[in-house]
C-alpha positions as CSV (number, residue, x, y, z in Angstrom):
1,M,-37.0,-28.8,64.3
2,S,-34.0,-30.6,62.8
3,V,-36.2,-33.3,61.3
4,K,-38.3,-30.8,59.5
5,K,-35.2,-29.0,58.1
6,V,-33.7,-32.2,56.7
7,A,-37.0,-33.1,55.1
8,T,-37.2,-29.7,53.4
9,V,-33.6,-29.9,52.1
10,V,-34.1,-33.5,50.7
11,V,-37.4,-32.5,49.0
12,K,-35.7,-29.6,47.3
13,E,-33.0,-31.9,45.9
14,F,-35.4,-34.3,44.3
15,I,-35.4,-34.3,40.5
16,N,-38.6,-33.6,38.8
17,P,-40.0,-36.9,37.4
18,A,-41.0,-35.3,34.1
19,E,-37.5,-33.8,33.7
20,C,-36.0,-37.2,34.5
21,L,-38.1,-38.8,31.8
22,Q,-37.2,-36.1,29.4
23,Q,-33.5,-36.7,30.0
24,M,-33.9,-40.4,29.5
25,V,-35.7,-39.8,26.2
26,S,-33.0,-37.4,25.1
27,A,-30.3,-39.8,26.0
28,Y,-32.0,-42.6,24.2
29,N,-32.6,-40.4,21.1
30,E,-28.9,-39.4,21.1
31,Y,-28.0,-43.1,21.5
32,K,-30.1,-44.0,18.5
33,I,-28.6,-41.3,16.3
34,I,-25.0,-42.3,17.2
35,A,-25.9,-46.0,16.7
36,E,-27.3,-45.2,13.2
37,Q,-24.2,-43.1,12.4
38,E,-21.9,-45.9,13.5
39,Q,-23.9,-48.4,11.4
40,T,-23.5,-46.2,8.4
41,K,-19.8,-46.0,9.0
42,R,-19.6,-49.8,9.2
43,C,-21.5,-50.1,5.9
44,E,-19.1,-47.6,4.3
45,I,-16.1,-49.5,5.6
46,E,-17.5,-52.8,4.3
47,A,-18.2,-51.1,0.9
48,W,-14.6,-49.7,0.8
49,E,-13.3,-53.2,1.8
50,K,-15.1,-54.9,-1.0
51,E,-14.0,-52.3,-3.5
52,A,-10.3,-52.6,-2.3
53,I,-10.4,-56.4,-2.5
54,A,-11.9,-56.2,-5.9
55,K,-9.2,-53.8,-7.1
56,I,-6.5,-56.0,-5.6
57,N,-7.9,-59.1,-7.2
58,A,-8.1,-57.3,-10.6
59,Q,-4.5,-56.3,-10.3
60,R,-3.5,-59.8,-9.3
61,D,-5.4,-61.2,-12.3
62,L,-3.7,-58.7,-14.5
63,L,-0.3,-59.6,-13.2
64,I,-0.9,-63.4,-13.5
65,A,-2.2,-62.9,-17.1
66,Y,0.9,-60.9,-18.0
67,L,3.2,-63.5,-16.5
68,D,1.3,-66.3,-18.2
69,R,1.6,-64.7,-21.6
70,S,5.2,-63.6,-21.2
71,F,6.4,-67.0,-20.0
72,D,4.4,-68.8,-22.6
73,E,5.8,-66.7,-25.4
74,R,9.3,-67.1,-23.9
75,A,8.9,-70.9,-23.9
76,E,7.7,-70.9,-27.5
77,N,10.8,-68.7,-28.4
78,F,13.2,-71.1,-26.7
79,R,11.6,-74.1,-28.3
80,A,11.9,-72.6,-31.7
81,L,15.5,-71.5,-31.1
82,F,16.5,-74.9,-29.8
83,K,15.0,-76.5,-33.0
84,V,17.2,-74.2,-35.0
85,V,20.2,-75.2,-32.8
86,D,19.4,-78.9,-33.5
87,S,19.2,-78.2,-37.2
88,A,22.4,-76.2,-37.2
89,M,24.2,-79.0,-35.4
90,S,22.8,-81.6,-37.8
91,S,24.0,-79.6,-40.8
92,N,27.3,-78.5,-39.2
93,N,26.4,-74.9,-39.8
94,N,28.6,-73.2,-37.1
95,Q,27.6,-69.7,-38.1
96,Q,23.9,-70.4,-37.7
97,L,24.6,-72.3,-34.4
98,A,26.6,-69.3,-33.0
99,L,23.8,-66.8,-34.0
100,T,21.1,-68.9,-32.5
101,L,23.0,-69.5,-29.3
102,N,23.6,-65.8,-29.0
103,S,19.8,-65.2,-29.4
104,I,19.1,-67.8,-26.7
105,T,21.6,-66.1,-24.4
106,E,20.0,-62.6,-25.0
107,I,16.5,-63.9,-24.4
108,A,17.6,-65.6,-21.2
109,K,19.3,-62.4,-20.0
110,S,16.1,-60.4,-20.4
111,S,13.6,-60.6,-17.6
112,P,9.8,-60.4,-18.1
113,F,9.6,-58.6,-14.8
114,K,11.4,-55.5,-15.9
115,E,8.4,-54.3,-17.9
116,L,6.2,-54.6,-14.9
117,A,7.7,-51.4,-13.6
118,N,5.1,-49.6,-15.7
119,L,1.9,-51.5,-15.0
120,T,-0.2,-49.0,-17.0
121,S,1.5,-50.0,-20.2
122,V,1.2,-53.6,-19.3
123,R,-2.5,-53.2,-18.7
124,A,-3.0,-51.4,-22.0
125,A,-1.0,-54.1,-23.8
126,L,-3.1,-56.8,-22.2
127,D,-6.3,-55.0,-23.1
128,D,-5.2,-54.7,-26.7
129,P,-5.9,-58.0,-28.5
130,D,-3.6,-57.0,-31.4
131,H,-0.6,-56.3,-29.2
132,E,2.5,-58.3,-30.1
133,W,4.7,-59.3,-27.2
134,T,8.5,-58.9,-27.8
135,F,11.3,-59.9,-25.6
C-alpha cells in the first residue's frame, strides 16, 4: 500500500512535457528579446561614443587652430616691433625706442588664453575669414 501511494504522489508532481517545452520556448524568446535590446543599447552607446569623440576632436582642432593663429600673429608683431627697436637704436631716437619697448611690454603682458574663456566667440572668429586678430 505504501508503494502505491508514493507512486501516485510522484506522478502528480511530474510536469507536463508540453508545458515544459512551452516554458523553454518562452524563456528562449524572452532571452532573444533581451539580447536584441542589449545589442541595440550597445549600438547606441557606440554611436554616442563616436559622436562624442568627433565633438572632442573638433574642439581640439579649433583650440589648436586658435593657438596657432594667435601665436603666429604675436610672433609677427614681436618681430616687427624689434625691427623698430633696432631702427630706433640705430638712429638714436629714444622717444621711438621708449614707445616701441612699451608696446612690446604690453603685448607680452596680454595672454592669448584669456580670450578662450568665450569659445563661441573664438569659433565664430575662426570661421570668419575676414576676422582680424588683435592683441
